[in-house]
C-alpha positions in Angstrom: -30.5 15.9 154.4 -32.3 13.4 152.2 -35.2 15.1 150.3 -37.2 11.9 150.5 -37.4 11.9 154.3 -40.9 12.0 155.7 -41.0 14.4 158.7 -43.2 14.0 161.8 -46.1 16.4 162.4 -44.2 17.8 165.4 -41.2 18.7 163.3 -43.4 20.3 160.7 -45.2 22.3 163.4 -41.9 23.7 164.7 -40.8 24.7 161.2 -39.8 28.3 161.0 -38.8 28.4 157.3 -41.6 30.9 156.6 -40.1 33.4 159.0 -36.7 32.9 157.5 -38.1 33.4 154.0 -39.7 36.7 154.9 -36.5 37.9 156.4 -34.5 36.8 153.3 -37.0 38.6 151.1 -36.8 41.8 153.1 -33.0 41.8 153.0 -33.0 41.1 149.3 -35.3 44.2 148.7 -33.1 46.3 150.9 -30.0 45.1 149.0 -31.5 46.1 145.7 -32.6 49.4 147.0 -29.2 50.4 148.6 -27.2 49.2 145.6 -29.5 51.1 143.3 -29.2 54.2 145.4 -25.4 53.9 145.4 -25.2 53.9 141.7 -27.9 56.6 141.4 -25.8 58.9 143.7 -22.6 58.1 141.6 -24.4 59.1 138.4 -26.2 62.1 139.9 -23.1 63.6 141.6 -20.8 62.6 138.7 -18.1 61.4 141.1 -15.1 59.4 140.0 -15.4 55.6 139.7 -13.0 54.0 142.1 -12.4 50.4 143.0 -15.5 50.3 145.2 -17.7 51.1 142.2 -16.2 48.2 140.2 -16.5 45.7 143.1 -20.1 46.7 144.0 -21.7 44.6 141.3 -19.8 41.3 141.9 -20.3 41.8 145.7 -24.0 42.4 145.1 -24.3 39.2 143.0 -22.5 37.1 145.7 -24.7 38.5 148.5 -27.9 38.4 146.5 -27.4 34.7 145.8 -28.0 33.9 149.6 -31.7 34.6 149.6 -32.1 32.7 146.3 -30.3 29.7 147.7 -32.4 29.8 150.9 -35.6 29.8 148.9 -34.4 27.0 146.7 -33.3 24.9 149.7 -36.6 25.4 151.5 -38.5 24.1 148.5 -36.2 21.1 148.2 -35.9 19.9 151.8 -39.3 20.6 153.2 -41.7 18.3 151.2 -45.0 17.9 153.0 -46.4 14.4 152.4 -49.9 14.2 151.1 
């Protein structure tokens, strides 16, 4: 999509990017919470570090980039004309 496109009022009224952004924020918070709890339980229980422990951080970074990209794209593509 071209970021310089001027959208019609009907298109802007049907926009649901706000709802999508709220869902992305909730999922990002849940991600941080569950990954933090995972590492907390590993430290608290003093369990062995397996492959899952070493892959958790790269997987978290890959998945966490999705809400960030959604937020960045919503700011780029939906420019309301003044």
